[in-house]
C-alpha positions in Angstrom: 62.3 137.2 73.3 60.9 133.7 73.0 62.8 131.2 75.1 62.3 127.7 73.9 62.6 124.5 76.0 62.4 121.2 74.1 61.2 118.0 76.1 62.1 114.7 74.2 62.0 111.0 74.9 64.9 110.0 77.2 65.3 106.7 75.6 65.6 108.1 72.0 67.7 111.0 73.0 70.2 108.8 74.7 70.3 105.9 72.3 69.2 107.0 68.8 69.2 110.6 68.3 72.7 111.5 69.6 73.1 115.2 70.6 69.5 115.9 69.5 71.1 117.5 66.4 67.9 117.3 64.4 65.9 119.3 67.0 68.7 122.0 67.2 69.0 122.2 63.5 65.3 122.5 62.9 65.2 125.2 65.5 68.2 127.1 64.1 66.7 126.8 60.5 63.2 127.5 61.9 61.8 124.4 60.2 59.1 122.1 61.4 57.1 123.5 64.3 59.8 126.2 64.7 58.6 127.9 61.6 56.5 130.0 63.9 59.8 131.7 65.1 60.9 132.8 61.6 60.6 136.5 62.2 60.8 136.3 66.0 63.6 136.8 68.3 63.9 133.4 69.9 66.6 131.2 71.5 66.7 127.6 72.5 67.3 127.5 76.4 67.4 123.8 76.9 66.6 120.3 75.8 65.1 118.1 78.5 64.5 114.3 78.5 61.1 113.1 79.8 62.7 111.1 82.7 62.0 107.9 81.2 59.1 105.7 80.9 56.2 106.4 81.6 57.2 110.0 82.1 56.9 109.8 85.7 59.7 112.2 86.3 58.7 114.9 83.9 57.1 117.3 86.5 60.3 117.1 88.7 62.5 117.6 85.7 60.5 120.7 84.6 60.7 122.1 88.2 64.5 121.5 88.1 64.8 123.4 84.9 62.9 126.4 86.5 65.2 126.1 89.7 68.5 125.9 87.9 67.5 128.8 85.5 66.1 131.1 87.9 69.5 132.7 89.0 70.0 133.6 85.6 66.6 135.0 85.0 65.8 132.4 82.1 62.4 131.0 81.9 60.7 129.2 79.0 58.1 131.1 77.2 57.2 127.8 75.1 57.7 124.2 75.4 58.1 122.0 72.4 57.4 118.3 72.9 59.9 116.8 70.4 59.2 114.7 67.4 60.7 111.6 69.0 58.2 111.6 71.9 55.2 112.6 69.8 55.8 109.9 67.1 57.1 107.0 69.1 56.1 107.2 72.7 53.2 105.0 74.0 53.0 107.4 77.1 52.9 110.6 75.1 49.3 111.4 76.0 50.1 111.1 79.8 53.4 113.1 79.4 51.7 115.8 77.4 48.9 116.1 80.0 51.4 116.5 82.7 53.4 119.1 80.9 50.3 121.2 79.9 49.0 121.1 83.5 52.3 122.3 85.0 54.2 124.6 82.8 51.8 127.5 82.3 53.2 128.4 78.9 52.2 127.1 75.5 53.0 123.6 74.7 53.7 122.8 71.1 53.4 119.2 69.9 56.4 118.5 67.7 59.7 119.8 66.7 61.9 119.1 63.7 60.6 117.7 60.3 63.5 115.5 59.6 62.2 111.8 59.5 64.5 109.8 57.2 62.8 106.8 55.5 66.1 105.2 54.9 69.1 106.2 57.1 71.6 104.7 54.6 70.3 106.7 51.6 
């Protein structure tokens, strides 16, 4: 079974994309970069903020996910770097490099495909 961890921008997650519903809906519908799980047994095991700019806390936060989930035997098999971080973060290259250097599982750039042009439409 695939165990998916999503890493997003802490600022966007807290202030703009309340409840990270677009990532969860995308995962549940298997849309966006989650299309690769259409015929796969996969579950979302967490959504993690980057730790704020410039991503200085991402490695520690990833270690905490591993530590907290170890007693349950849960371990990510893939990390998706959320659309909010990929599309809006000026530190995305640094954050991506840190994630790729530490997680030891595939790192997929992007998550949901829902980018409204007009939020009041």
